[in-house]
N, C-alpha and C positions, 0 to 999 in steps of 0.2 A: 494243208497239214493233215486234216482228218482223213482225207482221201488216202494219203500214204500210210497213215497208221492202220486204217481199216484193211488195206491191201496186205500189209505186212503181217497182220494178225493171221490171215489165211495162209500166207506163204510159210510162216513159222509153224503153223499147225500142220501143214502138209509135210514139211521136213521132219517134224517130230513123229508124225504117223508113219513115215517111211522107215525111220529108225526102229519104231516099235514093231512094225510088221516084218522087216527083213533082217534086223539085227537081233531083236529080242523075241521074235517069233510070235508076236501078238497080232495075228491076222484079223481079229475081231475089232481092231481099233477103228477101221474105216466105217463099219456098221455103227459103232458107238458115236462117231463124229456126225454121220448123216442123221442118226436119231437125235443127237443133241441139237442139230440145226433146226429140225422140225419142232422139237419140244420147245426150244428157245423162242421160235417165231410165235408159237401158240401162247407161250407165257407172256411175251411182250404185248400181244393183243389183249389178253385177259387182264393184265395189269393196267393198261391204258383204259380199258373199258371200266374197270373197277374204280379208277381214279375220278371218274366223271362226277359222282356225287360229292366227294370231298372237295374237288376243285371248284365245283359250282358254289359250295358253301363259302369257301375262303374268298373267291373272287367277288362274290356277292357282298360279303362283309367288307372287303377292301374298297369296293366302290362306295359303300356307305361312309367309310373312313375318309375317303377322298372328298366326297361331297360334304361331309360334316366338318371339314377343316383340319383334319389331322396333319395333312401335308403342310398346310399353311402354318400351323402351330410349330411344327418341327423347324420349318424354315425360319420363323422369327427367333426361335431359341438358338439356332446355330449361326445365324447371320453375323453376329459380332466376331466369332471365331474365324469364319470363312473370309471375312473382309481382311483380316490380318494375315491369313495364309496366302492370299492372292493380292498383295499390295499394289501390283502394277495395274490392276483393273480400277479405273476411275469410279468414284461413287456414282451410282445411278446408271452405269453402263449396262446394256442388256445382258452381258455375260454374267454379271453379278447375280441377277435374279435366276438365270438358268442354272447356275452352279448350285445355289441354295436349294432350289426345287429338286434338282437331280439328287443331291445328297439326302434330302428328306424322303424322296421316293424310294431310294435304295434302302434306307433304314426300315421302311415299312414293307419292303419286299415287293414294291410295285414296279416290277421289271418293265412292263409294257409302257409305263410312264417314264421311268428312269432313263431308258436308252435314248428316246427322242430328245429329252431334255439335255442329256449328256452330249449328244451330237450338236445340239443348238449351242450349248456352252462352248464347245470346242470351236465351232464356227465363229462365234463372237470373239473369242480370244484370238483367233487367227487374224482378225482385223486389227489387233493391237501388236501383232508379231512383226518385228522389223525385218526378219528374214523368213519368208513364207515356206522355204524348203526345210528349215531347221526348227525342231520343236523348242518352244520357249520354256523357261523355268516353270512358269505357271501351268502351262499345258502338261508338262511332265508330272508335276505334283498332282494335278487333277486326275491324270490317267492312273497314277499309282494308287490314289485314294479309291478310285473306282475298281481297281483290280483287287484291293483288299476288301472293300465293300462291307463295312459293318452293317449287318442286317439284324434289326431288332426282332423281326418276325420271319424266320426261315420257313415260310409256308410250304414250299415245294417239298422240303425234306420231311416235314410232318405228314404231308399227303402220301408220299411214297411209303413211309413207315406204316401208316395206317393200312394201306393196301396190302402190304406184305405181312400183315397180321401181328404187328407189335402190340403188346398188352397196353402200353402207354406211349403212343406215338410222339408225345411232346417231352419225354423224359430227357431228350438230348438238348433241350432249349438252352439251359445255362451253360453246358460245355461248349456249345456252338458260339454263344455270345462271348464267352471268355476267349476262345480261340481266335475268333474273327477280330476281337479288339486287339489282341496281342499282335496279329498280323498287320492290322491297320496302323497301330502305333509304330511298329518297326519300319514299315514302308514310309510313313510320314517322317520319322526321325532320320532315317537313312537318306531320304531325298533332300531334306533340309540340310543335313551335314554335307552332302556332296555339293549342294548349291551354296554352301557357306552362309546360310541364313541364320539369324539370331533367334534363339529360343527364349530370350530374357523378357519378351513382351509379357506383361502381367496377365493379359487375357488368354494368350496361348498357354502360358505356364499354368494358369488357374484351371483351364479346361482339361489339359492333359494330366496335370497333377491330380485333380479331383477325380477324374475317371479312373486313373491308375490306382488311386487309393481305394476306390469303390470295388474295382475288379480284384485287386490284391486282397482286400478284406474278405471278399466272397470266397476266394481260393483258400485263405487262411482258416476261415470258418469251416469250410467243408473238410479241410485237411485235419482239423481238430476233432471231427466227429468220427465215430465208427463207420465203416464202409456202408453197412446196410442202412444206418441212420442217414448218412449223407445222400445215398441214392433216394431214399424216401423223401427227405427234405427237398432235394432238387426237383423231384417229380411234383410234390405238393406246391412248391413255390412257382414252378413253371406253369402249372395248370391254373393256379390262381391269377397269375399275371395275364396269361393268354385269355382266360374267360373275362377278366376285367377289361381287357382291350376290346374284346368282342362287344361287350355291353356298352362300353364308352363310345364305340363307333356308331351303334344304333341310336344311343341317346343324343350324341352330338348332331347326327343327321336330323333327328326328330326336332331338336331345338331350332334348327335352321329351316324348319318347315319343309324339309325334303320328303317327298313321298317314299318312305322307307321301303315299303313292300315292293313298289314298282321298280325302284332303283336297285334293290337287291336282286330282283329277277333279271334286270338288264345285265348286272354284273355276272350273275349265274350263267347267263347265256354265253358270255365270254369264256367262262370256265368249261362249258361243254365243248366249245371250239378248240380250246387249248388242249384238253384231254384227248380229243380225236386227232388233233394235229400232230401230236408227238408219236403216234403209232409207228410211222415208217422209221423214225430215228431210233426209237426204242427197240424195234424188231431188229434193225440193222446191227446195232451194237451188241445186243444180247446174243444174237446168232454168232457173231464173230468171237465173242468171249466164250460162249458155250462150246464152240468147236475147238477153240484153243485149249480149254480145260479138258475136253474129251480126248484130245490128242496126247495129253500128259505133259505138254510143254509148260503150261502155267504152273501146275503143281510142282513140276521139277524145278522151275526157276525159284518159286517161293520156298521150296524145301532147301534149296541151296543157300538162300539168304538166311533162312531160319537156322540152318546148321552153323553158319558162320557167326550169327548173333549168339546162338547158344554156347558156342565155344568160348565166347567172351564172358560167359556167365550172366548174360542179360536176358530177361524175359522176352520171348520171341512172339508173343501173341499179336503184337502190333503189325507183324509182317503181313498178315492177311488183309490189312487195310492199305498196303503199299500200292496195289494197282490203282485204287481210287486216287491216292495222293499223287502218283506219277501222271495220271491222265488229266487231273483237274486243270493244271496250267495250260494244257493244250486244247482241250475240248470240253465244254460244259455238258453237251449231250453224251459224249463218250464217258465222262466221269459218272454221269447219272446212270448209264447202263451198267457200268462196272459196280457201282454201289448197289444197285438192285440185284445183280448177279451174286454179289457177296452176301447180301441178306437172304437170297434164295438158297444159297449153298450152306450157309452157317446158321441162318435163323436171324430174324429181325432183332431179337432181344439177346443175341449172343454178343460177346465182346467185340468180335469182328464186325457184326452188323451195326452195332452202335458206333464203333470207331469210324467205319465207312460213312455213316450218316454225319458224324461231326466233321470229318474231313470234307465232305461235300459242301457243308454249310460254312466252312471256315474261310473261304476265299472265292474270288471270281476267276474267270478264265483269262489269264494274263495275255496270252498271245492273241486271242480273239479280240479282247478289248483294245489292245494296242493296234491291231490291224484295222479295226472298224473306226476307232476314234481318230487316229492319225491319218488313215487312208481317206476319210471323208473330207479332209481339208487339204489333201495333197502333200502332206509332210513326208519327206524322204529320209531325213536324218533324225533319228529318235534319240540320239545321244545316250544318256545314262538311264533311259526309261526302262529298258528291259531288265537291267541289273537291279534297279530299285524295286521293280515289280516282283522279281523272283525272290528278293530278300524278304519281302512281305509274305510271299507264298511259303517260303521256307520256315519262317517263324510261325505262321499259321498252322502248318503241318505239325511242327514240333509241339506247339501248344495244344493242338487237338489230341495228339498221342498222350501227352502228360495229363491233361485234364480228364481224358477218358479213363485212364488208369486211376486217377484220384477219385472219380465218382463211381465208376463201374468195375474197377479192377479187383 
């Protein structure tokens, strides 16, 4: 999928450049595109290099959180809910533990741990699947929850915002949390409705109702505040929560007599590897988007959408976040590159830069998760998985736009 997208970005850029040169008489467009390609490649490397320190910090802290029992604690808290969401899994079955640990890892942003656990869970559920070629109801629900992927600590978004010069990289924390919750809830309810599951279970109703009231109350609180006050309150609360989590990870690891310094360093080493490893992917996507923008095609398309939205009397600033929203279900690395390009063009603290950050953190990559999780166990018929996953994405995108206007608009 990403191979085709990347190729077509260059083809569209070439076609736009030909129109610019031979129809509009702008012969300098080719020089601008070549310059954009080299500049974007340089920018991609510089961003990845600058990410190293922040990535080392976060992955070091995440390792302490893992060793200190944060994943286990989340697993224990969510286990009653997950047992009812996956009723066909017998108590004590290996799939049960893998699902719980996968969800807990996703919440903490531990992608390296979450994916192997997710594949393990899918494999174990496949042993209970009466038709190995067709996705079971539990497998579909598990996949949809993973595509929505509520993340309590969207570390990667904070890291990129810090590198792009945001004054407060974590000021998008609450908007991301609200948007990703809305997407997850929509995906969950849509899937359960399609599968005709009952929501009257007191544990399910209690969890979903309680979380919805909490998120709804937060939105109502911010809506009642003046915009500048809401932004300041969001930033203060986000930083307090995140610093509290950082300290709790260190303290929890120390209480378990974990050698905190040594474990932090080991986690930081992984951060260095991750930062260096993303260089080729970041350069590839930044170059393609940079060339597309230099050709005039991207701006022309966005201007067309912006004009159409403006004709309806609707504020059109959200259109600048549209490329990230469209890329996210298809490719995580592609959306990351588009998000960075948006921040580079408009500024990390601009409305567009913040919206792109919230969109990036509001959902997972639906088609990638579907391909990897179902492909790993040989499932050929995914039934309603794609539709339910895209429903979660759609609500996550809508909620991201609305909450960004609420806090930063």
